[in-house]
C-alpha atoms as one frame of an Amber mdcrd trajectory, in Angstrom:
protein
  39.564   3.028  97.637  37.452   1.078  95.161  34.225   2.733  94.104  32.053
   1.020  91.543  28.531   0.028  90.663  27.883  -3.481  89.374  26.257  -2.256
  86.180  29.010  -3.301  83.816  28.305  -5.512  80.824  31.361  -7.615  81.680
  32.390  -9.037  85.075  34.522  -6.660  87.096  38.033  -7.788  88.106  39.825
  -6.146  91.018  43.256  -6.727  92.591  43.202  -8.089  96.129  46.202  -6.074
  97.193  46.626  -2.392  96.335  50.336  -2.403  97.055  52.926  -5.146  97.321
  51.453  -8.624  97.655  52.450 -10.067 101.069  55.571 -12.223 100.973  56.005
 -12.095  97.187  59.154 -10.010  97.036  61.574 -12.958  97.041  59.362 -15.480
  95.250  60.387 -16.490  91.749  57.159 -17.132  89.871  56.976 -17.321  86.084
  54.568 -15.528  83.790  50.897 -16.212  84.429  49.343 -18.506  81.827  45.869
 -19.794  80.991  45.688 -22.917  78.853  43.732 -26.084  78.025  46.838 -27.933
  76.941  45.625 -31.463  77.707  42.469 -31.243  75.577  40.469 -32.522  78.545
  38.118 -29.593  78.911  40.013 -28.274  81.939  41.235 -24.693  81.735  44.358
 -24.320  83.857  45.556 -20.987  85.218  49.157 -21.172  86.395  51.825 -18.947
  87.941  49.503 -16.570  89.745  51.438 -13.874  91.600  48.866 -11.064  91.356
  45.692 -12.425  92.960  42.326 -10.949  92.028  38.602 -11.284  92.517  36.155
 -11.119  89.617  32.606 -10.141  90.482  29.696 -11.753  88.658  26.618  -9.875
  89.890  23.368 -11.801  90.100  20.764 -10.848  87.460  18.591  -7.993  88.684
  15.420 -10.079  88.335  16.848 -12.900  90.473  19.183 -11.297  92.984  18.565
 -12.192  96.627  21.488 -10.462  98.318  23.608 -13.547  98.971  27.192 -13.764
  97.740  29.605 -16.688  97.376  33.364 -16.516  96.828  34.494 -19.385  94.570
  37.918 -21.008  94.959  38.836 -23.434  92.144  40.963 -26.480  92.872  44.216
 -27.634  91.353  46.360 -29.096  94.118  47.666 -25.640  95.046  49.679 -25.931
  91.831  47.256 -24.494  89.264  43.656 -23.271  89.224  40.974 -25.196  87.333
  39.464 -21.854  86.455  36.527 -22.874  84.234  34.695 -26.036  85.384  35.510
 -25.181  89.019  35.388 -21.427  88.462  33.511 -19.440  85.836  30.993 -22.248
  85.219  30.255 -22.316  88.950  29.719 -18.554  88.971  27.115 -18.911  86.200
  25.256 -21.533  88.247  25.327 -19.341  91.351  24.010 -16.383  89.340  21.091
 -18.532  88.232  20.230 -18.999  91.925  20.223 -15.247  92.437  23.632 -15.247
  94.143  26.366 -12.759  93.358  29.439 -14.866  92.591  33.014 -13.754  93.225
  35.718 -15.802  91.514  38.930 -15.866  93.536  42.186 -16.156  91.616  44.545
 -17.031  94.447  48.285 -17.495  94.322  49.690 -20.705  92.865  51.894 -22.722
  92.776  52.930 -23.439  96.359  55.453 -20.904  97.633  58.909 -22.080  98.620
  59.445 -22.787 102.327  55.806 -22.063 103.198  52.790 -24.242 103.959  50.900
 -25.172 100.796  47.955 -22.979 101.741  49.852 -20.036 103.258  49.572 -17.586
 100.352  46.099 -18.807  99.247  44.850 -18.342 102.829  46.016 -14.738 102.826
  44.260 -14.155  99.506  41.086 -15.864 100.695  40.889 -13.864 103.919  41.513
 -10.595 102.099  38.817 -11.536  99.558  36.225 -12.087 102.305  37.103  -8.774
 103.964  37.002  -6.948 100.634  33.623  -8.369  99.649  32.208  -7.558 103.076
  33.579  -4.006 102.849  31.815  -3.523  99.491  28.517  -5.102 100.537  26.525
  -1.890 100.303  27.918  -0.862  96.914  27.487  -4.354  95.492  24.013  -4.746
  97.008  24.805  -7.885  98.974  24.068  -8.875 102.556  27.290  -8.633 104.630
  25.969 -11.475 106.812  25.367 -13.844 103.885  28.809 -14.100 102.347  29.784
 -17.695 101.671  32.981 -19.404 100.557  32.955 -22.374  98.190  35.928 -24.447
  97.136  36.788 -27.514  95.091  39.499 -30.054  96.011  42.414 -27.879  97.229
  39.898 -25.035  97.199  37.771 -27.170  99.517  40.691 -27.424 101.910  41.085
 -23.660 101.621  37.376 -23.230 102.390  37.678 -25.350 105.537  40.762 -23.434
 106.635  39.140 -20.030 106.115  35.784 -20.784 107.753  37.349 -22.438 110.810
  39.884 -19.662 111.402  39.600 -17.328 114.381  39.895 -14.278 112.142  43.589
 -13.635 112.728  45.751 -12.932 109.668  49.424 -13.347 108.746  49.799 -10.105
 106.807  49.972  -6.427 107.803  46.425  -5.171 108.295  45.055  -2.288 106.266
  41.809  -0.375 106.666  39.893  -2.937 104.603  40.890  -5.684 107.051  38.750
  -4.235 109.825  35.972  -6.234 108.148  35.841  -9.864 109.287  37.745 -12.353
 107.074  35.541 -15.247 108.235  32.729 -16.235 105.814  29.164 -16.806 107.012
  28.870 -20.277 105.454  30.950 -22.720 103.453  30.510 -25.259 100.678  33.236
 -27.903 100.462  33.106 -29.757  97.151  35.264 -32.929  97.211  37.643 -31.213
  99.655  41.249 -32.395  99.686  43.918 -32.597 102.407  41.592 -32.628 105.435
  42.819 -35.863 107.043  45.910 -35.665 109.220  48.863 -37.745 108.034  50.037
 -38.160 111.618  46.668 -39.366 112.937  44.159 -40.620 110.344  41.354 -40.161
 112.872  41.879 -36.409 113.107  41.603 -33.354 110.916  44.721 -31.488 109.859
  45.891 -28.906 112.380  44.969 -25.907 110.224  41.283 -26.928 110.265  39.943
 -26.384 113.776  36.173 -26.767 114.118  34.621 -25.197 117.216  31.352 -23.780
 118.507  31.641 -20.769 116.169  32.330 -22.573 112.878  29.875 -21.379 110.208
  27.302 -23.756 108.644  28.805 -26.065 106.037  27.778 -28.222 103.088  30.078
 -31.074 102.058  29.870 -33.410  99.067  32.206 -36.175  97.895  32.131 -39.623
  96.287  32.963 -42.940  97.962  35.374 -43.607  95.089  37.351 -40.483  95.941
  39.412 -42.734  98.179  42.242 -40.318  98.926  39.953 -37.649 100.367  36.616
 -39.177 101.389  37.710 -39.873 104.970  38.731 -36.247 105.430  35.248 -35.112
 104.421  33.709 -37.539 106.919  36.051 -36.323 109.657  35.007 -32.755 108.982
  31.354 -33.695 109.340  32.034 -35.558 112.594  33.871 -32.547 113.993  30.957
 -30.296 113.060  28.428 -32.681 114.585  30.402 -32.966 117.813  30.698 -29.176
 118.026  26.921 -28.966 117.502  27.361 -26.955 114.314  25.099 -27.050 111.278
  26.500 -29.351 108.587  25.189 -31.441 105.702  27.320 -34.232 104.215  26.690
 -36.225 101.032  28.855 -39.248 100.246  27.770 -40.719  96.913  28.345 -44.380
  96.146  29.950 -43.834  92.751  32.233 -41.213  91.326  35.768 -39.910  91.492
  37.389 -36.516  91.908  37.541 -33.229  90.053  34.250 -33.258  88.124  33.167
 -29.756  89.101  30.436 -28.579  86.740  31.151 -31.262  84.129  28.327 -33.447
  82.844  29.097 -36.892  84.296  26.998 -40.085  84.441  27.313 -40.686  88.198
  24.696 -39.251  90.565  27.341 -37.210  92.328  27.092 -34.916  89.303  23.774
 -33.771  90.790  25.614 -32.097  93.679  24.500 -28.640  92.519  20.867 -29.566
  93.202  21.773 -30.666  96.727  23.927 -27.595  97.369  21.264 -25.229  96.105
  18.623 -26.976  98.193  20.802 -26.705 101.289  21.353 -22.989 100.813  17.621
 -22.470 100.321  16.728 -24.561 103.380  19.234 -22.610 105.455  17.502 -19.381
 104.506  20.535 -18.115 102.595  18.596 -17.448  99.392  15.750 -15.403 100.850
  15.583 -11.943  99.270  17.151  -9.249 101.434  14.694  -7.611 103.781  12.454
 -10.685 104.081
């Protein structure tokens, strides 16, 4: 089993699966690559078949015991691993939060739902982080999940799950795979294609759904209704939820410096976490 102290000069990367990755035996995935081939400032990680988490511990003078797992977007085809990944982890660290960057499997696996493999990786990541809470000096009841675009869909799927998994359980999986709160940043794929007034079937809000923060722009026309539907479902289930729909802006901005006010989403997200008591130092 993993034993480590978060005193390393560099972030610590760990495999999610100690043995064979579930369902990967017959998948034909190419070599993993990381590139900024379009010169657009977006670092793309592709062909992920060995999922990992990378731990970015909060600075010792700021740490408050909270932790957030970060899931970059990329349409379940690639991972936008910098402006929706490592840059986000730096921001979370500045808030005193230990950040855990999730490198989940992409692209979509043949003959499986688009989120099937990523969901397995996400649930295992939550259980792993919770199992290491003592060693990593984090509060096992303040573990959040934060995702962008497809990662936002993944966040909604993970936090609304009933805790059941689709892979053989190991000892680590005795720890709950359901996060304590979620942040959905311009979440994709939440609106049902069959009924535009409903959420997709894999997102099932109920009286146990953890508190959620949602942000999106009105101009994000393909996905803005899904974000609104998620909020409505949370409100009707009497669950804690904050939704921001900004008047201007598009999709995929992450931590980029953009002129629209939606670029201030980090201020709103940080304020929400503080107001929810998620940033109070452990023991207070």
